[in-house]
C-alpha positions in Angstrom: 33.6 -21.4 -24.0 32.1 -19.0 -26.5 28.6 -19.9 -25.5 29.4 -19.3 -21.9 31.0 -15.9 -22.6 28.0 -14.9 -24.7 25.7 -15.1 -21.7 27.8 -12.3 -20.1 28.4 -10.2 -23.2 25.0 -10.2 -24.9 22.5 -7.5 -23.8 19.7 -8.6 -21.5 16.4 -7.1 -20.8 16.4 -5.2 -17.5 13.3 -4.2 -15.8 13.1 -1.0 -13.7 12.3 -1.8 -10.1 9.0 -0.1 -10.4 8.0 -2.7 -13.0 9.7 -5.7 -11.4 7.9 -5.1 -8.1 4.7 -3.5 -9.5 2.5 -5.7 -7.3 4.3 -4.3 -4.2 3.7 -0.6 -5.0 0.1 -0.4 -3.8 0.9 -2.2 -0.6 4.0 -0.3 0.6 3.8 2.6 3.0 4.5 6.1 1.5 5.4 7.8 4.8 9.2 7.8 4.4 9.5 6.2 7.9 11.4 2.9 7.9 9.4 1.7 10.9 6.2 1.8 8.7 8.0 -0.3 6.1 9.0 -2.8 8.7 5.5 -3.0 10.2 4.1 -3.6 6.7 6.5 -6.5 6.1 5.8 -8.0 9.5 2.0 -7.8 8.9 2.4 -9.5 5.5 4.5 -12.3 7.0 2.1 -12.9 9.9 -0.9 -12.8 7.5 0.8 -15.5 5.5 1.0 -17.6 8.7 4.6 -17.0 9.7 6.0 -16.0 13.1 8.3 -13.0 13.2 10.9 -13.0 16.0 12.9 -9.9 16.7 15.7 -9.6 19.3 17.0 -6.3 20.5 20.8 -6.5 20.3 21.6 -2.9 21.0 24.9 -2.4 22.8 25.3 0.1 25.6 27.5 2.2 23.3 24.8 2.2 20.6 22.1 3.1 23.1 24.0 6.1 24.3 24.2 7.3 20.7 20.5 6.8 20.2 21.1 3.8 17.9 19.4 0.4 18.0 20.4 -3.0 16.6 17.8 -5.7 16.0 18.2 -9.3 14.6 15.1 -10.7 13.0 14.3 -14.3 12.0 11.2 -15.9 10.4 11.1 -19.6 11.0 10.0 -21.4 7.8 11.7 -19.0 5.4 14.9 -19.7 3.6 18.0 -18.0 5.0 19.8 -15.3 3.0 23.5 -16.2 2.9 26.3 -14.2 1.4 29.2 -16.0 -0.3 29.2 -19.1 -2.4 30.6 -21.4 0.3 27.9 -20.3 2.8 24.8 -21.1 0.7 22.7 -23.2 3.1 19.5 -22.7 1.2 20.6 -24.8 -1.8 20.5 -28.0 0.4 17.4 -27.3 2.4 14.2 -29.2 1.6 12.2 -26.0 1.9 13.7 -24.7 -1.4 12.0 -27.5 -3.3 8.7 -27.8 -1.4 7.7 -24.1 -1.1 8.0 -23.1 -4.7 
């Protein structure tokens, strides 16, 4: 148990985001517009051979307020799940073949 607890109690080296994602810095847009960031990600995914599917799910109430809701999926990528019991990616062959 002591060894297990040590993993949580000992200091770990933490990188600032600027260092952890240094290769991303020259690529990302600097406009402050979220749409430019989304277009950049879309372009990188399509350049890598993936399809990007976006579906407008804006409700009439959101539309009246000037808001929009979009769901996006990229077939071939692993899903992002929240919650230990919902982790589909752990059992998908793609996890072992794409890395």
